[in-house]
N, C-alpha and C positions, 0 to 999 in steps of 0.2 A: 506709608513708608516702611513699615515691616515687611511687608510683601515685596518692596523695590530690592530692600537690603538682602533679603532671603533668596531673590533670585540672583544678584548678583554675587554672592557669595557661593551659590550653588554653581553659577557660570564661571568663576574662578577655578573651583575645584575640578569641574568637568575638564577646562582648558587644561590644567596642569596634569591631568591623570592621563590625557590623550597625547599632550605634546612629544613625550619621546618618541611615540609610536609612528607619530606624522613624521615626525623629523627622519626616522631611520627609513621610513617608508620612501621620503623623496630623496634620501642621500643613496638609496639601494636601487631605486627606481622600481618597487615593489608596488603591487595592485594597492596596496594597504594606503597609499597616498591618495587613492580614489574613494576609498570606502569609508574611510573615518569621517571626512568632511561630511559625507551623507548622513552618517548616524549621529554626529554632533549636531548638526542641524535638526534633525529628527527629535533630539533630546534638547536642543534650546527650544522649540516650537512648544513643547509640552511645558516647560517652565513658564515659558511668556503666558503661555494659554491660547495658542494659535491654532485655530479649527480650521482644519482643512478640508474642503470638498474638491475632489477631481473628477474631471468631466472627458474622458477619453484618455487615452492612454501615448504616454512618448515612446517615439518607434524607437526600435530596438538596431535600426541599420546603424552603418557606422561608414565613412565619417559622417557626423551630424552635427549642422548648425542650427540653433535654437533662435527664432527671432521672437523678441517680448516686449510687451509695453512695460512702463517704470513707473512705478507710484510711491515707494517707499523703501528705506534701508531693511524693512522687513521682506522684500522680494527675495534679496539673498537667500535670507534662512528658509522660505517656503518653497521657493525652487529645489535648492539643497536636499531639502527635506525630502522630497518625491523623486531624487535621483542623484547618482554621482555627476555633478559635472563642474565646468570651471567658468569664470565670469570675465569679459571684456571690461577694463574701468579705466577713468581717465588717471593719467601717471601721476597726478596730486594726490589721489587717494593712498599711493605707496609711502607716503611720509604723513600720514595721518598717527597720531599716538594709537596704540592698541589697535584699532581698526586695519589699518595700513598693516600691520604683523600680522593679524589674522589673514588678510587677502593674499599675502605671500605665501601664508601655511597652507592655502588654499589652490595656489598655484595660478593666481589670478593671471592675466595678460593687460599690461599697464599701456596706454596709448597715449601720444600727445596730440589731443582733439585740436588744438591750436595751429599746429604747424602741419598744413595741408600737404606739404612737400614729403611727410612722412607716413602718408597714408599707404604706400606701397609697402613699406618696412613692417609696419602694424599688420596689414592684410597678410603677408607672409608669415609673419609669427603665430598669428591665428591658424592659416594654414598649416603650420608645423603641429600645432596642439590637435588639429583633427586628424592629420596622418597618424598621428602618434597615439590615438585612439581615445581621446577625450571627446564628450560633448562639450560643445563652445556656446555657453548664453552670450546674445549679444543684445544689449539694451536699445534697439535699432531707434529709438525718437531721439537719443543724445541727450536726453535731460527726463526729470520726472515731472507728473502732471497731477492734478487734483484726483484723479483713478476714475473719473468718469468719461472725460475728454481721451482719445487717443491722437496723440500728435503724429505729424506726419514723419513715416520713419525714412531714415537716412540712407542710402545705399552705397556709399563709398566702401565700409569695411566688409560688404558682402562679397565684394570683388574676391574675398578668402577663398571662395569657391572656385574659382579659377587657377588660383596659385597653387591651391591642394591638388587638383587635378595635372596642372601644369608640371607638379613636381614628383609625380606618384606615379610607378608604373604597375601598379596592382588595382587601382580605384579608376574606374570610369565614370561614377556618379558621386556626388554628396548629395545627402539628404537635408534639406531643408525643411524645421517644422516650426510654425508658429505656435505660442503659446499664450494665451491670456489670463492675466490676473485682475480677480475684481473683489474688494474689500468691501461687505455689506453689512457688517452689523458690529457693533462693540458691546460689550456684556451684556448681548440679546437684544438691544436697541438700534433700530436700523439708524445707518450712517445718512443722516441729512445734513446741512449746512455747518451745523456746529460740531458735530462729531467727525465728519470728513477731516477735517484739520489736524484731528489727534491721529489719525493713522496715516495720512498721506504726508509725506516729506517733500515739501518743494517751496520754490519762491524764497524767502530770507528767513526760513526757519531754521536756528541752528541745532544740531545733532544730537549736543548732550541732554539738551531739556526735553526735547522730543523723544528721544529715546526713554526718558527716566519716565516722562508722562504716560509712554505706550507701556511701560512695566507696571505702572500704577492703575490701569485702565480696566484691566481683566481681560477676559475673554474676546479674540477677534475672529470673526468668522470672515473667509477668503475662499471663493470658488478659483479654481484654478482649471482652464480650458485647454486641453491640447487640440489643435486643428491638422488639417491633414498633410501627412508628411508626404513632401514631393523629391524625387528623385532627380536633380539635375546634371547635365553634361557641360562639357566644355563650347557648345553652341549656346547657351542660355545666358539670357542678357541681366546684368545684375540688377537693373532698374525694374525689369519686369517681375525678377524674383522678390524684390522688394515690395513692389505695389501690391503682388499677389498676399505676402504675408500681412501685410497692413489692413488688407479690405477683411482678411480672416480675422486678424486681433479684434478690429472695430466691431464685427457680426458678434464674436464670441463675448465681448464684454458688454456689449449691448443686450444680450441675450441673458446674460448673468445678472445684470443689473434689473431688470424688468422681471426676473422670476424671483428675486430676492424675497419678497414678502411672502409666498408660498412655499419657498426652500426653506426658509429659517425660522418663520413666525407663526405659520399656520396651518392647521391640521396634522394629519400624519404624513411622516416623510417616506419616501422610496425605500424599500428594505434594502439593509447593509449601508444606511447611510449614516454618518458620523451625527446623529442629532441628539440632542439632550432629552433626556426622559422628562416626562411633566413632574415636575417638582424637584427636580435634581439640582441643586447650585451647581454652576457653570465648573468649579476646580474640580469636581468628581470625575470630570469627562477626561476620558485619555486622549489628547489632542492629538496625537501621534496613529492611532487607528484610521488610517484613511480609506475612503473606500470610493468607489466609480460606480458612477449610475448617471441615466439622462437627465437632460436640463428638463425640470417640472414644466408644468403649463405656466403661461404666463399671467400673472395676478392683476393685471392691468387690463384694461377695456381692450378690445381688438384696435380700436382708433389712437391707443397711446404709441409714443413713438421715442426715441432717444433722445429725442429733444426735449419732450415732455419732462423725462426723468432728470437732465440736467439743468432744466431752467432754474433750479436753485442753487445750482454750483458757486461755489464761493471763486471770486477773482483769484488769479495765480499770476507768479512769475516764473519764468522759466530758472532753472537751477541745473547748471552743466553737471554731468555725472563722468 
């Protein structure tokens, strides 16, 4: 409980300290409105104890649409800690106490997922952000999962690529990059059936109890894998774009989960890896010293498959985001 209270007090102090600068940046259209949320979430990851291992790099090309799987509310902190981005969220999030306010401060694009006739308007709004220089993150599954399965990606909002190009006289391509988030361990313990529900937020889990449980749990290890960034023009089919991104995220997620034992629990880690020195308590590690390295060798036998890993996964119910 002391840990939770300390984190919440630090969170409140950090938010109040940065709030005037973010409001000024938004009012004046300054670059500050993009960089403050980035550093804000880096600090939050340090406070919570989220340790990020980054595989690959985010493309610097613009306009950029990022298609990601969705596991937890922690995804927001993790992706924002790595790069200045804006997110797409369901309209209901805007009305949530505190969290809706924070989402607005990060300039989130709110959409009505239940009204299919508004898909075009939502795509145009996303396109406007793309042309304005923002990297837009879309959780393409449309809901969250247990972190082992990657649900089918929805293609409707990927149509923002065509809206952006149709409204621009300066851009002939939009870069689409897939990204995978794989949560691997909690307080140094690999996430099996019992622990995965402590981090993955899905089904009927309530937000506040889940959030408090994560804050009380200690270090969370997550691998973020960036896939190949592909530049698409007006001739590209949105369904083909979506299928390619989904396949990439599935491969990267499976690779990260298979590599988890060797990457986090056994033997020496690659140079520059954000690892825990032998004997050091988790809270002494700086979670915001991110590093990039290749995915280590799989610790499972060659015959192991993604199905082997997911065999013990808990059942879940989709939660709309």
